[in-house]
Every structure is written in C-alpha cells, then in structure tokens.
C-alpha positions in Angstrom: -22.9 -3.9 -9.3 -21.2 -1.9 -6.7 -17.2 -1.0 -7.6 -15.1 -2.3 -4.8 -12.6 0.1 -5.3 -12.7 3.4 -6.5 -10.0 6.2 -6.8 -10.9 10.1 -6.0 -8.4 13.0 -7.0 -9.4 16.2 -6.0 -8.1 19.1 -7.7 -9.3 22.9 -7.5 -8.3 25.5 -9.8 -7.3 28.0 -7.0 -3.7 28.0 -5.7 -2.2 30.8 -4.3 1.4 29.5 -4.4 1.3 28.1 -7.8 -1.3 29.1 -9.9 -3.3 26.4 -11.6 -0.6 23.8 -10.4 -2.6 21.2 -10.7 -2.4 21.3 -14.7 0.8 23.1 -15.1 3.0 20.9 -17.0 5.9 18.9 -15.0 8.2 16.6 -16.9 6.3 16.9 -20.2 2.3 16.4 -18.7 0.1 18.3 -16.6 0.8 17.5 -12.7 -2.7 15.8 -12.3 -1.7 13.3 -15.3 1.0 11.4 -13.5 -1.5 10.3 -10.5 -4.3 9.8 -13.0 -1.8 7.8 -15.3 -0.7 5.5 -11.6 -4.4 5.1 -10.9 -5.4 3.8 -14.6 -2.7 1.2 -14.7 -4.0 -0.3 -11.2 -6.3 -3.3 -11.8 -7.6 -3.2 -8.4 -8.8 0.4 -9.1 -12.3 0.1 -10.9 -13.2 3.6 -11.6 -11.3 7.0 -11.2 -13.3 10.3 -10.5 -11.5 13.7 -10.7 -13.4 16.0 -9.0 -12.7 19.7 -10.0 -14.5 23.3 -9.6 -12.8 24.6 -13.0 -13.9 24.3 -16.4 -10.4 24.8 -17.3 -9.2 21.7 -15.7 -12.0 19.8 -16.5 -11.8 20.2 -20.3 -8.3 19.4 -20.1 -9.0 16.0 -18.2 -11.7 15.4 -20.4 -9.3 15.5 -23.5 -6.8 13.4 -22.0 -9.6 10.8 -20.9 -10.4 10.6 -24.4 -6.7 10.7 -25.9 -5.9 7.3 -23.3 -9.2 6.0 -24.3 -10.3 5.2 -20.7 -13.8 6.9 -20.8 -15.0 3.6 -19.4 -12.5 3.9 -16.2 -11.8 7.6 -15.7 -14.5 10.1 -15.2 -14.2 14.0 -14.5 -17.0 15.3 -12.3 -18.0 18.5 -10.8 -17.0 19.6 -7.6 -19.0 22.0 -5.2 -16.9 25.6 -5.1 -17.5 25.5 -1.3 -15.4 22.3 -0.8 -12.7 23.8 -3.0 -12.0 26.9 -1.1 -8.6 27.7 0.6 -9.8 26.8 4.0 -12.1 24.0 3.1 -10.9 20.2 3.9 -10.1 17.2 1.8 -12.8 15.5 3.7 -15.6 17.9 2.5 -15.0 17.0 -1.3 -14.7 13.3 0.3 -17.9 13.7 1.9 -19.9 15.2 -1.2 -18.4 12.4 -3.4 -19.5 9.9 -1.1 -23.1 11.3 -0.8 -23.7 10.9 -4.6 -22.1 7.8 -5.7 -21.9 4.4 -4.3 -19.1 2.1 -4.0 -17.5 -0.1 -1.2 -14.0 1.7 -0.7 -12.0 5.2 -1.8 -8.7 5.5 -2.4 -8.1 9.3 -2.1 -5.1 10.4 -4.1 -3.3 13.6 -4.2 -2.8 15.1 -7.4 0.2 16.7 -5.6 2.3 13.6 -5.6 3.2 12.6 -9.1 5.9 10.4 -7.7 3.0 7.7 -6.9 3.4 4.6 -8.7 1.0 2.0 -9.6 2.8 -0.7 -7.7 2.2 1.3 -4.5 -1.3 1.5 -5.1 -1.6 -2.2 -6.0 0.5 -3.2 -3.2 -1.4 -1.0 -0.4 -4.9 -2.0 -1.6 -3.7 -5.6 -1.2 -2.4 -5.2 2.3 -5.6 -3.1 3.3 -7.5 -6.4 2.3 -5.0 -8.8 3.9 -5.1 -7.5 7.4 -8.8 -6.1 7.4 -7.7 -2.5 8.0 -10.6 -0.1 8.5 -8.4 2.3 6.7 -4.6 3.0 5.4 -2.2 5.5 4.6 0.7 6.0 2.8 4.0 7.0 4.5 7.7 7.1 4.5 10.4 6.2 6.8 12.6 9.0 7.9 15.7 8.0 10.1 15.9 11.2 11.4 16.8 12.3 15.1 13.7 14.7 16.2 14.2 17.0 19.4 11.2 19.1 21.0 11.5 22.3 22.6 9.5 23.0 25.9 9.8 26.1 28.4 12.9 27.0 26.5 14.4 23.4 26.9 15.3 20.9 24.1 15.1 17.0 24.4 15.2 14.4 22.1 12.0 12.6 21.3 12.9 9.2 19.5 16.5 8.6 20.4 19.1 8.6 23.5 21.9 11.1 22.4 23.9 9.0 25.2 23.8 6.0 22.9 23.3 7.4 19.7 22.4 4.6 17.1 24.0 4.1 13.7 21.6 5.0 10.8 21.5 1.3 9.7 20.6 0.1 13.0 18.0 3.1 13.5 14.5 2.1 12.8 13.4 5.9 12.4 9.7 6.7 12.5 6.9 7.0 9.7 5.9 10.2 8.2 2.7 10.9 6.1 3.9 11.7 2.6 0.0 12.8 1.4 0.0 10.4 -1.5 -2.8 8.4 -0.6 -5.4 7.1 1.8 -7.8 4.4 1.9 -11.0 3.7 3.6 -14.5 2.4 3.3 -17.3 4.5 2.3 -19.2 3.3 5.2 -16.4 4.4 7.7 -15.6 7.6 5.9 -19.5 8.9 6.3 -19.5 7.7 9.7 -16.4 9.1 11.0 -16.3 12.0 8.7 -12.7 11.6 8.4 -10.3 9.8 5.9 -8.8 7.7 8.7 -10.5 5.8 11.3 -10.7 2.5 13.0 -8.0 0.1 12.6 -5.4 2.1 10.9 -2.6 0.5 8.6 0.4 2.3 7.0 2.0 1.5 3.4 5.7 2.5 3.2 6.8 4.3 -0.2 10.2 5.0 -0.9 11.9 7.8 1.1 11.9 10.1 -2.1 8.2 10.5 -2.1 8.1 12.3 1.1 8.0 15.4 -1.2 4.7 17.0 -2.4 4.1 19.9 -4.3 2.9 22.9 -2.2 5.5 25.5 -3.2 7.7 26.4 -5.9 10.9 25.0 -4.1 8.8 21.6 -4.0 8.2 21.9 -7.7 11.7 22.1 -8.6 12.8 19.0 -6.3 9.8 17.0 -7.2 10.6 17.7 -11.1 14.3 16.4 -10.7 13.1 13.4 -9.0 10.7 12.6 -11.9 13.6 13.5 -14.3 15.7 11.0 -12.6 13.0 8.4 -12.5 12.0 8.9 -16.1 15.6 8.2 -17.2 15.8 5.0 -15.3 12.7 3.8 -16.6 13.8 4.5 -20.4 13.5 1.9 -23.1 16.8 0.7 -23.5 15.7 -1.8 -26.3 15.7 0.9 -29.1 16.4 -0.2 -32.6 15.5 2.9 -34.5 16.0 6.5 -33.7 13.9 8.9 -35.6 13.7 12.8 -35.7 11.9 15.7 -37.2 14.0 18.4 -39.0 12.9 21.9 -38.3 12.8 22.9 -34.8 14.6 19.9 -33.5 17.7 19.3 -35.7 17.6 23.3 -36.7 16.2 26.2 -34.6 13.3 26.5 -36.7 14.4 30.0 -38.0 14.4 30.6 -41.7 17.4 32.3 -42.9 18.3 33.8 -46.4 21.4 35.0 -48.2 21.6 38.1 -50.3 20.8 35.9 -53.4 17.6 34.8 -51.7 19.1 31.2 -51.0 17.3 29.6 -48.1 19.7 28.7 -45.2 19.4 26.3 -42.0 21.0 26.5 -39.0 22.1 22.9 -37.6 24.2 21.9 -34.5 27.7 19.8 -34.5 27.0 18.4 -31.2 24.0 16.3 -33.0 26.3 14.9 -35.7 28.4 13.4 -32.8 25.3 11.8 -31.5 24.1 10.2 -34.9 27.8 8.6 -34.9 27.2 7.0 -31.5 24.3 5.6 -32.7 25.7 3.8 -35.5 28.3 2.5 -33.3 25.3 1.4 -31.0 23.8 -0.4 -34.2 20.7 1.7 -34.1 19.4 2.4 -37.3 18.3 6.3 -38.0 16.2 8.2 -40.0 14.7 11.9 -40.5 10.7 12.4 -41.3 10.3 16.0 -42.3 7.5 17.7 -43.3 9.5 20.2 -45.7 11.2 19.0 -48.9 14.5 20.8 -49.2 17.6 19.9 -50.5 19.6 21.4 -47.6 17.7 18.5 -45.5 19.1 15.9 -47.6 22.4 17.2 -47.7 22.7 17.5 -44.1 21.0 13.8 -43.7 23.9 12.4 -46.1 26.4 14.2 -44.2 25.2 12.8 -41.0 25.0 9.2 -42.6 21.6 8.6 -41.8 19.9 5.4 -42.9 16.4 6.7 -44.0 15.2 10.0 -45.0 11.7 11.0 -45.8 10.9 14.8 -46.9 7.7 16.3 -47.7 6.1 14.2 -45.3 2.2 14.9 -44.7 1.2 11.8 -42.8 4.3 11.0 -40.6 2.5 8.1 -38.6 1.9 6.2 -41.6 5.5 6.7 -42.9 6.9 5.5 -39.6 4.8 2.3 -39.4 6.0 1.4 -43.0 9.4 1.8 -42.0 9.1 -0.5 -38.5 7.4 -3.0 -40.8 10.3 -3.0 -43.3 12.5 -3.4 -40.5 10.6 -5.8 -38.7 10.5 -4.4 -35.3 8.0 -2.8 -33.1 6.9 0.8 -32.1 8.1 0.1 -28.5 11.8 -0.4 -30.1 11.6 3.4 -31.8 12.6 6.7 -30.3 10.9 9.6 -31.7 11.7 13.2 -31.2 9.5 16.2 -32.6 8.3 19.7 -31.6 5.2 20.3 -33.6 1.6 19.1 -33.8 2.3 17.0 -36.9 4.7 14.8 -34.8 2.0 14.1 -31.9 1.0 10.8 -33.4 4.6 9.4 -33.8 5.6 10.7 -30.3 2.8 9.0 -28.6 3.3 5.6 -30.6 6.6 5.4 -30.1 8.4 3.4 -27.2 10.0 6.5 -26.2 8.7 10.1 -27.1 11.1 13.1 -27.2 10.8 16.8 -27.4 12.7 20.1 -27.2 12.2 22.8 -24.3 10.5 24.9 -26.8 8.2 22.5 -28.4 4.3 23.7 -28.7 2.2 23.0 -25.6 0.5 20.0 -27.0 3.7 18.4 -27.7 5.0 19.0 -24.1 1.9 17.4 -22.4 2.5 14.0 -24.4 6.1 13.6 -24.7 7.9 11.2 -22.3 11.0 13.4 -22.1 11.2 17.2 -22.5 14.6 17.9 -23.1 16.4 20.8 -21.2 17.4 22.2 -24.6 15.9 23.9 -27.6 15.7 22.9 -31.1 19.0 23.5 -32.8 21.0 23.7 -29.6 22.1 20.0 -29.3 18.5 18.5 -28.3 19.0 15.5 -30.6 22.2 15.0 -28.6 20.7 15.1 -25.8 18.2 12.5 -26.7 20.6 10.0 -27.8 22.6 10.3 -24.6 19.3 9.5 -22.6 19.1 6.5 -24.7 22.6 5.4 -24.7 23.7 6.1 -21.1 
C-alpha cells in the first residue's frame, strides 16, 4: 500500500555558520529531534525519512528512533553527498528521495525550524486536502511597512504613507518561514520544484518567522523554545523527586583534615522545598550514595521520602508512585547523570542541570540555566509553581 503522506527531513553534516548545527543540543535535545517529534505525533503522516550524508548524524538519529520506539514510522536514510554541498538545492535531495521511494505526497520539513508544532502539520495537511492544492507552504503574517528603492528614490510597497493604517486594521503580508512545504510526488518529479500549480499557504504563529541559519538566530529561537516549554509545563505535579550529588550539590567531594566527608548544598534549594510543601506537593530524594550527610540534609529540608544507595532508581520511583496512587505524568524528576535517564524519561516533567552529562541533556524536557549545587532545584521548583 502506497503511503499517502511521508515527511522528508534533509539534514547535512556540513554547516559553516554553526558546525553540525542539526545535532547541536538546543533546550535539552539535538536540533533535528524537535522536528522529528512534531512529525512523529502527526497521525496524518505515515512515515518519516531523515536523509543525511553524515555517519555521526545517522548514528545519533537511529539511536533516538529506538529510544522512542518508532522504528516502524521513522527511518534514517543515506543522502548523496552531492545533494548536501553548500551550493546544492533542497530540491536535489527531494528529487533523489522521490526517485527511490514511492508515495503520494511529500511534506518537506526543515530541521532549522524547531518551533514547528504537530498541530501545524495536521492543519496544513487538512487544508491541502480540502482545497485540492497542488502544493502548500508555511508562512507567517508580517505587519510591517515595506519600502523599495529604485534609482536612488524610495517608495512604499504595501501601504499609503498619507493614510498610514493602524496595526490592528493592517492586513500585512505573508512571508515564507521555511518550516515546511507540501506537494505531490507527481508534481515534484514533473516541475522539479517543491512548489507548483495551485499553491496554498498555511499561516503559522508570527514567532516561527525565525529559522536557524546564523548564531544570532540560535539565541533567538532557543529563548522562544524556553518560553514555549514553560507554557507547556505539566502543572499537575504531585511529587517532586531529585537526585542528590550533582543536583542538590555541586558534585564535588570535600574532606576535612580529619578525613570527614563534606558536601556543599545551596540554601536557595531549601526555600524551594518549603514552597513545595505549601503547594501540597510531596518530595523525595533518590540518591545512588548512602551517606549520613545526605540523610541529615533531607531531614533539614523536611523531605517526605528518602532513598539512599539506590542502584535501580526507576524501580524505586515506580514503587513510590504506586504507594501514593499517582501517575508518572504527575511526577517531576531532576537528575544529572546516566543513572537518572530512565526516571527523567518516564516522569511527566524531566529536569536536568546545566552541567549534566550529554546523554541527560539530550533527553530532559527542561535544561536549567544553572549548574548543580547552585540553586538548580530552586529553579526547577519555580518552573513548576510559577
């Protein structure tokens, strides 16, 4: 059976402005993962193909596909290096793909547009079907007054300066944001272009105007993603769980002259636990270490549950939520090392600290702006409460 809609995400290893930008972590996970996730959750897209010329990108993407258990929907395929040069067009990669694979319609998705949402893809495909378009592109509406210069003289393009319209009355104009394009395989092979025939547009949120090409774009998009993440935070948290070393502490090992082990905690985190108690949110510490100093700190923080010497954190966490009769979606977890991965992935809200290991940075929902032991737990708590 021929797939009606397939998503095609071309990613290349070479990038002069931002080296390997397609797999550079942004807000907790590699750039390309954002668009993969948006496509995976779109029920109207039957298969997703990530095409790359880079072995490093391919290995990372394949590992991610397995981790989200989507081997039947998502595939990482090879891309001819000739279609991945600085001068090669995206059409060349699309045509290479269309000549090798059979499908009805292709949704070209640009990895440099991580602000893309599943609902955008769904609504755009529905519009493409409903209006019988030959192709469709994503745009944003810009309410800006555009001028053009010719022979040294400037004149307005889209308004009359003698009758300057108010913003709320100004229709503005549509601008490509590069997020995605839809066309049929037949039209693509015939026109050799992503757009042809009767063309439709799908208007996205104005903030999606930004796509990542330069370092300055990265900063802007990263901040926009952070704001979006904060808005989407699961506010129905009933249990807050944290690791100790590297989260509540800076991960350092300190010893007195007598050989006594010491740890450095942050007072800001203590106030955070107090705020959680006022919000009737249960708290727990699950630590791989078994030290009395951890127990003493937990008691001072009035933590509800403490588990030390934990070798299997996820099993302990599952047992605790069963005892509390809550779900994983009602759990917030913060950790910094590989023994926290399963808990971070399973929790409704997974946090990590700025200096966590790379494997954790890639799977956490929120990467906090501070390092462990420097008030990171307080930052996570404020994300939840405010």
